[in-house]
C-alpha positions as CSV (number, residue, x, y, z in Angstrom):
1,M,119.7,144.6,95.6
2,L,116.3,143.4,94.2
3,C,113.7,142.2,96.5
4,L,112.3,138.7,95.7
5,S,109.0,139.9,94.3
6,A,110.8,142.4,92.0
7,A,113.3,139.8,90.9
8,G,110.4,137.4,90.2
9,S,108.7,140.1,88.1
10,V,111.9,140.7,86.1
11,M,112.4,137.0,85.5
12,A,108.8,136.6,84.4
13,A,109.3,139.5,81.9
14,V,112.4,137.9,80.6
15,E,110.6,134.6,80.1
16,A,107.7,136.3,78.4
17,L,110.1,137.9,75.9
18,K,111.7,134.6,74.9
19,E,110.9,133.6,71.3
20,T,110.9,130.0,70.1
21,V,113.6,129.5,67.5
22,V,112.2,127.6,64.6
23,E,114.2,125.0,62.7
24,F,111.8,124.4,59.8
25,K,113.8,121.5,58.2
26,A,113.9,119.6,61.5
27,A,111.3,117.7,63.4
28,P,108.4,118.2,64.1
29,H,108.1,120.4,60.9
30,D,110.2,118.3,58.5
31,Y,109.6,120.8,55.8
32,L,111.6,119.0,53.1
33,A,109.9,115.6,53.8
34,H,106.4,117.2,53.9
35,T,104.2,116.6,50.8
36,P,102.9,120.0,49.9
37,R,99.2,120.7,49.2
38,D,99.4,124.1,47.8
39,R,97.7,125.4,44.7
40,F,100.7,125.1,42.3
41,T,101.7,121.6,43.5
42,G,98.1,120.5,42.9
43,L,98.3,121.9,39.4
44,L,101.6,120.1,38.5
45,P,100.2,116.6,37.7
46,R,97.7,118.2,35.3
47,L,100.5,120.1,33.6
48,N,102.8,117.2,33.3
49,S,100.1,114.9,32.0
50,G,99.0,117.4,29.4
51,E,95.5,117.7,30.8
52,I,96.2,121.4,31.1
53,K,98.4,122.9,28.4
54,L,100.4,126.1,28.7
55,D,100.9,128.2,25.6
56,T,104.7,128.3,24.9
57,T,104.5,130.5,21.8
58,D,106.4,133.3,23.6
59,D,107.1,134.5,27.2
60,K,103.9,136.6,27.4
61,T,101.5,134.0,26.2
62,F,103.2,131.4,28.4
63,L,102.8,133.7,31.4
64,T,99.2,134.5,30.6
65,S,98.2,130.9,30.3
66,L,100.0,130.0,33.6
67,L,98.2,132.8,35.4
68,K,94.9,131.6,34.0
69,A,95.6,128.0,35.2
70,L,96.4,129.3,38.7
71,D,93.4,131.7,38.8
72,V,95.8,134.6,39.3
73,P,94.5,137.9,37.8
74,V,96.7,139.8,35.3
75,S,95.4,143.0,36.9
76,S,97.3,142.2,40.1
77,Q,100.6,143.1,38.3
78,I,103.1,145.1,40.3
79,L,106.6,145.9,39.1
80,V,109.8,145.9,41.1
81,F,113.2,146.9,39.7
82,S,115.5,146.3,42.7
83,A,117.8,143.4,42.2
84,S,115.9,140.6,44.0
85,S,115.0,136.9,43.6
86,L,117.1,134.2,42.2
87,Q,117.4,136.3,39.0
88,S,118.9,139.4,40.6
89,E,121.6,139.6,37.9
90,I,119.0,140.6,35.2
91,I,116.6,142.7,37.3
92,N,117.3,146.4,37.3
93,P,115.6,149.7,36.2
94,R,115.9,148.7,32.6
95,N,114.3,145.3,33.2
96,P,111.9,145.1,36.1
97,R,110.4,142.0,37.5
98,A,106.6,141.6,37.4
99,L,104.7,140.0,40.3
100,Y,101.2,138.6,40.1
101,F,99.1,137.1,43.0
102,N,95.9,135.9,44.4
103,E,95.2,134.9,48.0
104,D,97.6,132.0,48.1
105,T,99.9,132.1,45.1
106,Y,102.6,134.5,43.9
107,V,104.1,134.5,40.4
108,G,107.2,136.3,39.3
109,F,108.3,137.0,35.7
110,V,111.5,138.7,34.4
111,P,111.6,139.4,30.7
112,G,114.4,137.3,29.3
113,G,114.5,135.2,32.4
114,K,112.5,132.5,34.1
115,V,109.1,132.3,35.7
116,E,109.0,131.7,39.5
117,V,106.1,130.6,41.7
118,I,105.6,130.8,45.4
119,S,102.6,128.9,46.5
120,M,101.4,128.7,50.1
121,D,101.0,125.3,51.6
122,P,98.2,125.5,54.2
123,T,100.4,124.0,57.0
124,H,104.0,124.5,56.0
125,A,104.0,127.9,54.4
126,A,105.8,128.9,51.2
127,T,106.8,126.4,48.5
128,F,109.2,127.6,45.8
129,Y,109.2,126.6,42.2
130,I,111.1,127.8,39.1
131,F,110.6,127.0,35.5
132,D,113.5,126.4,33.1
133,R,113.9,129.1,30.5
134,L,111.2,128.9,27.9
135,Q,112.0,127.5,24.4
136,R,109.5,129.3,22.2
137,G,107.0,126.9,20.7
138,G,108.7,124.0,22.5
139,P,107.4,121.7,25.2
140,L,106.5,122.7,28.7
141,P,109.7,123.9,30.5
142,L,111.0,121.7,33.2
143,I,109.8,122.8,36.7
144,G,111.8,122.3,39.9
145,R,111.5,123.2,43.5
146,S,114.2,125.6,44.6
147,E,116.0,125.5,48.0
148,K,118.1,128.5,47.1
149,C,115.1,130.7,47.9
150,F,115.6,129.8,51.6
151,N,118.6,132.1,51.7
152,C,116.3,135.1,51.8
153,H,112.8,133.6,52.3
154,A,113.5,131.7,55.4
155,G,115.8,134.1,57.2
156,N,115.4,136.9,59.7
157,A,112.8,138.7,57.7
158,T,110.4,135.7,58.2
159,H,111.5,134.5,61.6
160,R,113.2,131.5,60.0
161,V,110.0,130.2,58.5
162,P,109.6,129.8,54.7
163,G,107.7,133.1,53.9
164,L,107.3,136.2,51.8
165,I,109.4,139.3,51.8
166,A,109.4,142.8,50.4
167,E,112.0,145.5,50.9
168,S,112.3,149.2,50.1
169,V,115.6,150.4,48.7
170,L,117.1,152.8,46.3
171,P,118.5,150.7,43.4
172,M,121.1,151.6,40.8
173,L,121.5,150.2,37.3
174,S,124.4,148.1,38.6
175,G,122.0,146.2,40.9
176,A,123.6,147.8,44.0
177,S,121.4,149.7,46.5
178,L,122.3,153.2,47.7
179,E,119.8,153.4,50.6
180,T,117.6,151.1,52.5
181,Y,114.2,152.4,53.8
182,R,112.9,149.3,55.3
183,R,113.9,145.6,55.7
184,D,112.9,142.5,57.6
185,E,109.3,143.9,58.2
186,Q,106.2,143.3,56.2
187,G,102.6,144.4,56.6
188,H,100.0,147.1,56.3
189,Q,101.4,148.9,59.4
190,I,104.5,150.2,57.6
191,P,104.1,153.9,56.8
192,L,103.6,154.5,53.0
193,E,106.5,156.9,53.0
194,K,108.9,154.0,53.9
195,R,107.6,151.7,51.2
196,F,108.0,151.4,47.4
197,G,111.7,152.0,47.1
198,G,112.7,149.9,44.1
199,W,109.1,149.5,43.0
200,H,107.1,151.2,40.3
201,L,103.9,152.9,41.4
202,T,101.1,154.0,39.0
203,G,97.5,155.1,39.3
204,G,95.8,157.6,41.6
205,H,98.1,157.1,44.7
206,H,98.3,160.8,45.6
207,L,101.6,160.3,47.4
208,T,103.8,163.4,47.3
209,D,106.6,161.9,49.4
210,T,107.4,158.5,48.0
211,H,110.5,156.4,47.2
212,A,108.6,154.8,44.2
213,N,109.8,155.4,40.6
214,L,113.3,156.5,41.7
215,M,116.8,155.1,41.1
216,G,120.3,156.1,42.1
217,A,122.7,157.5,39.5
218,T,126.2,158.8,39.5
219,R,126.8,162.3,38.3
220,A,129.8,163.3,36.1
221,S,131.4,164.7,39.2
222,G,131.2,161.3,40.9
223,S,128.5,162.3,43.4
224,L,125.3,160.3,43.7
225,E,121.7,161.5,43.1
226,K,118.1,160.3,42.8
227,V,116.6,160.4,39.4
228,P,113.1,159.5,38.2
229,V,112.5,156.2,36.4
230,E,108.9,156.0,35.2
231,P,107.5,152.7,33.9
232,G,108.4,152.1,30.3
233,K,110.9,155.0,30.0
234,M,114.0,152.8,30.1
235,W,112.5,149.6,28.5
236,D,109.9,148.4,26.2
237,I,106.7,148.4,28.3
238,D,105.2,145.8,25.9
239,R,107.6,143.2,27.4
240,H,105.2,143.0,30.3
241,L,101.5,142.1,30.3
242,L,100.4,145.5,31.5
243,P,101.9,149.0,31.5
244,T,100.9,149.5,35.2
245,S,102.0,148.9,38.8
246,D,98.8,150.2,40.4
247,I,98.7,151.4,44.0
248,L,95.9,149.1,45.1
249,P,97.6,145.8,44.2
250,N,100.7,147.1,45.9
251,L,98.6,147.8,49.1
252,I,96.8,144.4,49.0
253,H,100.1,142.5,48.4
254,E,101.7,144.2,51.4
255,H,98.7,143.3,53.6
256,Q,98.7,139.7,52.4
257,I,102.4,139.0,53.0
258,G,102.2,140.5,56.4
259,F,99.2,138.3,57.3
260,E,100.8,135.1,55.9
261,N,104.1,135.6,57.7
262,R,102.4,136.2,61.0
263,V,100.1,133.2,60.6
264,F,102.9,130.8,59.6
265,H,105.3,132.0,62.2
266,A,102.6,131.2,64.8
267,A,101.9,127.9,63.1
268,Y,105.5,126.8,63.3
269,V,105.9,128.0,66.8
270,L,102.8,126.2,68.0
271,R,103.8,123.0,66.3
272,Q,107.2,123.1,67.9
273,L,105.8,123.9,71.3
274,S,103.1,121.3,71.0
275,A,105.8,118.7,70.3
276,Q,107.7,119.8,73.4
277,G,104.5,119.6,75.4
278,R,103.4,116.2,74.0
279,G,100.3,117.4,72.3
280,S,99.8,121.0,73.5
281,P,102.1,124.0,74.3
282,P,103.6,123.7,77.8
283,M,102.4,126.2,80.4
284,S,105.8,127.9,80.3
285,A,105.0,129.0,76.8
286,K,101.7,130.6,77.6
287,A,103.0,134.2,77.4
288,E,104.5,133.5,73.9
289,V,101.3,132.0,72.6
290,E,99.3,134.9,74.0
291,K,101.7,137.3,72.3
292,H,101.1,135.6,68.9
293,A,97.3,135.7,69.5
294,D,97.5,139.4,70.4
295,D,99.6,140.3,67.4
296,L,97.3,138.4,65.0
297,A,94.2,139.9,66.4
298,R,95.6,143.4,66.0
299,Y,96.7,142.7,62.5
300,I,93.4,141.0,61.4
301,L,91.5,144.1,62.6
302,F,93.9,146.6,61.1
303,A,94.5,148.2,64.4
304,D,97.9,149.6,63.2
305,E,97.1,150.3,59.6
306,A,99.2,153.0,58.0
307,K,97.5,156.2,57.0
308,L,96.5,156.7,53.4
309,P,97.2,160.1,51.7
310,R,94.7,162.8,52.7
311,Q,93.0,162.5,49.3
312,G,92.8,158.7,49.6
313,V,93.8,156.4,46.8
314,E,92.1,155.4,43.5
315,G,92.4,151.7,42.7
316,D,92.4,150.1,39.2
317,A,88.8,149.1,38.3
318,S,89.9,145.8,36.7
319,F,91.8,144.8,39.8
320,I,88.9,145.7,42.1
321,R,86.5,143.7,40.0
322,E,88.7,140.6,39.9
323,F,89.7,140.9,43.5
324,Q,86.0,140.9,44.6
325,R,84.8,138.1,42.4
326,N,85.1,135.6,45.2
327,K,83.9,137.8,48.0
328,K,81.7,136.3,50.7
329,P,78.8,138.8,51.4
330,A,76.6,138.6,54.4
331,S,72.8,138.9,54.0
332,S,73.1,142.6,54.1
333,G,75.4,142.5,51.0
334,A,78.4,143.7,53.1
335,S,81.7,141.8,52.7
336,L,85.3,142.0,54.0
337,K,86.4,142.7,50.4
338,D,84.5,146.0,50.2
339,F,86.8,148.9,49.7
340,D,86.9,152.3,51.4
341,L,90.1,153.8,49.9
342,K,89.4,157.2,51.4
343,N,90.7,156.9,55.0
344,R,91.7,153.2,54.9
345,I,91.9,150.3,52.5
346,F,88.7,148.4,53.5
347,K,85.3,149.6,54.5
348,Y,85.1,146.9,57.2
349,R,88.4,146.4,59.0
350,A,88.7,142.6,59.3
351,S,91.0,140.7,57.0
352,Y,89.4,138.7,54.1
353,M,92.5,136.4,54.6
354,L,90.5,134.7,57.4
355,Y,88.8,132.7,54.6
356,T,92.1,131.2,53.4
357,E,93.4,127.7,54.3
358,S,96.4,129.3,55.9
359,W,94.2,130.6,58.6
360,Q,91.7,127.8,58.7
361,K,94.4,125.1,59.2
362,L,95.7,126.8,62.4
363,P,95.0,124.8,65.6
364,K,91.4,125.5,66.8
365,E,92.5,126.3,70.3
366,F,94.8,129.0,69.1
367,K,92.3,130.5,66.6
368,D,89.7,130.6,69.4
369,R,92.2,132.7,71.5
370,V,92.6,135.1,68.5
371,Y,88.8,135.2,68.1
372,Y,88.4,136.0,71.8
373,K,90.8,138.9,71.5
374,M,89.0,140.2,68.4
375,A,85.7,140.0,70.2
376,E,87.2,142.0,73.1
377,G,88.0,144.7,70.6
378,L,84.7,144.5,68.7
379,R,82.2,144.4,71.6
380,D,79.8,147.2,72.4
381,Q,80.5,147.5,76.1
382,N,84.0,148.3,77.3
383,P,85.9,147.3,74.1
384,S,89.6,147.0,74.2
385,P,91.2,150.5,73.7
386,A,93.5,149.0,71.1
387,Y,90.6,149.1,68.6
388,A,89.3,152.5,69.4
389,V,89.9,153.6,65.8
390,I,87.0,151.4,64.7
391,P,83.6,153.1,65.3
392,A,80.7,151.2,66.9
393,D,78.6,150.8,63.7
394,E,81.6,149.3,61.9
395,K,82.3,146.9,64.7
396,R,78.7,145.7,64.6
397,A,78.9,145.2,60.9
398,I,82.2,143.2,61.2
399,R,80.7,141.0,63.9
400,S,77.7,140.3,61.6
401,I,79.8,139.6,58.5
402,L,82.0,137.2,60.4
403,K,79.1,135.4,62.1
404,E,77.3,134.8,58.8
405,T,80.3,134.0,56.5
406,L,83.3,132.6,58.4
407,P,83.5,128.9,58.9
408,G,84.7,127.6,62.3
409,L,83.7,130.7,64.3
410,P,83.1,129.8,68.0
411,A,79.5,129.4,69.0
412,W,79.8,132.2,71.6
413,W,80.8,134.7,68.9
414,R,78.5,137.8,68.9
């Protein structure tokens, strides 16, 4: 029989493990009634009025003009051939889907299909749009919001919040998957050997054990095997804007979707708890709020970043240039978008996604808790052991960059 103190400890642990279940369509979120303020929604009136015109000559020129209008670099292209998205019936190793992205907008293109857009609203997360099929040389295709995307993009993988997903599977030409390597998890902490199943991977990635560029096939005997499927070997590579699916955009994409999903899960939970507490989360939810703050601090500072190959990676120069064009350097010239690519992705391990509206629109009290936990890990004296991987000189550089360049940082930040 448990003593009272032990029973109390067990009950406290159980309470701490409880997770708020989000109903994103219901109050206080009212996702469907919310007027989105994301990048693509802001562009729509200018498209519909003709102020900004998209070139409908053919699929590629249409896509190129859309990416330009959204300030999404073509060099961000990554190719996925597992049957995913609303157009799964036409995505396979003979017709991969291309993805393009910047910090808040994600564009999908399937040759012979439709263009899809996921754009991040700063308070309500992902909004989903799909164009009608292009009539070459015709008017702008009709654009509609899609609720069908919620079947995958607001499920277990994103904690029931409209978010971003990536999986790793072994696809077949039929669209079926033979094996699943990872599901319902996103972020830079996932070991590279578990990623890339159903994705093309090009460039200097130096991975010797990877699921990339492989598909499942049936032998004459009826047994199944893995066979190589290199970009452009089974389809005309000119159907896409680039012949590449470079390692660096793949790594950046994974980091971003992991960040966004964690931020917006916290945002929805905080909004729901604040409604229950009539303005702020109730004391009974303190452990849950602290857990979100801990998780975000660890993620922002790359505490659990997966190891790169021993030789590092080599990123595409065009992508590096376009990715860094909006960097925010400190007076020293250092920025959170400076790459390392030898032992880790970034030279200074603090996420550049702190500059996005997704982060900036979080409640100040919660952000301050995250900043406090980050400061514990970055201080010179008795830093949190969770961040021991970051050497002292890098910690000082991170503190300096954040202090000089990040809006809303608490006055006590050092």
